[in-house]
N, C-alpha and C positions, 0 to 999 in steps of 0.2 A: 388461532393464529395460523398463517400459512408457513409452509416449507421452504427452508433456506438452503440452497445448494453451493457449495463450496468448491472451486477448482483450486485444490492445495497441492502441497509437497515442494513449493518454491519460496522458501524452504520449510521443511519439517518444523523447524522454530518457530516461524511466523504462523504457519497454519495453527499449531498448538496455541498461539496468542488469538487468533481468531475463534478458536473452538472455546477457549475458557472465557472470552469478552462476551461472546453472545449467549454463553450458559449462564454468567453472572448477570446478565441483563433480563434473562428469564427469570431467574431467581428473585430478582429485586421486584419484577413486574408482577409475577404469580405467586411468589412464596417460596420458601427455603427448598423446597422437595422438587421443584420444577427445573426441566432442563429445557433447552431449545430444540425446537424440530429441524434436525439438519440431515443432510445427504452431502457426503464427501467423496469427490473423485481425487485422488493423489497421483500426480504426474511423478516421474523420476526426474529428480533434479539433476543429476549428472547428465543424463540426455539433453535436457534443456540447457545447460551451460554448454556444453559441446556445441549445440545448434546456435545458440548465442554468438560464440566464439568465431563460428563460421560464416555468420550474418545470414543464416538460413531461417529468415523469418517468414518465408513461405512455407516452410515444413512446421515451423512452431504454430502458425496459423492454422493448420491442419489438426494437429495435437489438441490445441486449445478448444478447437470447434467440436471435435469428436467428444471431448471431456465435457463441453455443456451440452451437447445432444444426449449422452448417456444420463445428465442430470435431469433433463427436462422429461425423459422417458422414465425417469426412477420417480417421479412425482414432485419434483422442484417447483416452485413458483417465482423465485427469484435467484440469481446466480450473483456470486462474488469472484472475481479473479483475485487470489489471495495473494498478490505481489504487485508493487508499482510497476516494474519494469514491464510485466507480461501485459500490461494494458497498451503495449503496443500493438497486441491482437485483438484489441475489444471490438474493432469492426468486423473482423471474420468470426467472432464469437457471437456478436449480437445478430449477423446474418443467418447464422446457423440454428437459431431458436426462436421460439414465437413468445418467451418470455422475457421481463426487464434483465439486464445485466447492468447493473450499478458501479457507475465508473467513480474510482476512486479520486481522480481530481474534480469532479465535479460535486462530490460529497464534501470535500475538504475546501473548494472555494466558497462554498455556501457558508462555512464558519470562518473564514477571513473576511467574507463582507459583514457577517455578524460583528466581528471584532472591530469594524470600521478601518482596517489596515489597505493601504493601497500599495505598499512596496514589502515583498518577503523574499527570502532567499530559499533555495531548494536545494536538501541534500539528498543524494540517493545513490544509484548506480552510476557508472557514466552512460550507460542506455538511458537512463531517466534524465540525468542532468544536460545531456548533449542533443538529445531527440527534443521535438516540439509537442508530444502529445499531452503532456502535463502543463507545460507553458502555455500553449495554446488557448487551452481552457480556462485558465486563471485570467489571460487576457481576455477573453470573452467575458469575464465579469468586472474588468477594468482593474485588474491587479497586474502590477508589473511585478518581473521575478529577475532576483540577482543569483547569479550561480558562481560557485567558488573558480578560481582560476585551475590552469591545467593540473599544475603539480598538486593541488589541495583535492581536486577531484579524483586523480589517481589513488591518495590516499584513503578518502573516504571509500571507494571502490574496493580498493584491496581488502580493507578491514572487515567490507561485509561479506565478501566471497572468501576470504582465507579464516576470519574469525567468528563474525556474527552468525555467519550461515551454519555454523557446527557448534552454535553454543557456547562460544569461547568469549568471555567478557575480560577484556585485558585493560588494567588501569591506566596504562600508557597511551592505548589507543584512544581512550576517552579523553585524555587531556590534549591529544591532538584534535579531536573533534572540537573540542570546547575552544581551543585557539582559534580552529578554522571558522567556528561559528563568532567568535569575536570580531574576527576580521570583516565578516559580513555584516555584522551590526553596525561597525565604524563606517562602511560602505554606504549605509542607509537602510538596512533592512530593518523593518518593524517589527518582524517575526520572522519564524524559522520553520519552516515544513520539514518533517521527519520524514521523508519522500521515500524510503524504504521501510517495508513492514518488520524489518529487524532491528532498525535503528532506535527504537525505543527500549529495547533491552538494554542499551547503553545509556542513553541520554533522556533524563527526566525534566520537567518542568522545572524543580528546583535547581538543575543546573545552570539555569539560562535567565538572564534577566528581562529577556522580552516574551511574549507569546511563543509557545511551540504548537504546533501542529501535528499531533501523532496520528498519521493516516490510516493507521491500523485500527484502533480504536474509532475514529471518526467512520470509516468505511462499514464496519461490522454495526455502528450504532445506527446510521443511515438504513441499512436495510431491514435491521431489528423493528424499527419505527414504522417501516413500510409494510413488513409482513404483519405487525401488531395492528395496524389500522386497517388490514383486509379483514 
């Protein structure tokens, strides 16, 4: 099996999920004592957040590219950016290395197509919901995307940064998310993309009566299969 490189720390909570999922996949594939061959470059989330707020994506491109270069030099054969929002830097990351960088939206789109859905709703940070990097990938696969209204986007965003990124699971916030999700379903969403790597900490498939797409699990599983097939 090839070695997987993770650009993590955005947030530590989501990076832990990636680490756990990949090791669980390895255990299931090879036996209980096996773990996944991983290399982690963990960036400083506080620095990332400050630069996001300043709209300094030029600097963020450089940080993420440097992280990817270090992973390739360390022996990684594939790279994951362990955060939906930071896929805004994926072009810079891909240009900086010669190994594959697996796009979280591309992996998710494959699963939506497999479910034969044509319209889905996207939950995530405001950067993910309001920029086109995720939506454009879905569109290229013939998938229409619904995003929450402005007020609901703010609620989703604030819960991610103020609570989920710190490992706080608030029952009231879960109810707020579920109300927003129901509105999106009523608007025509056939499925719900949990488009922030921390949202699966709060929202589970059993909470929703349409298919949900846990981008963290989908992303990790996609790269595991690629590394395994090599």
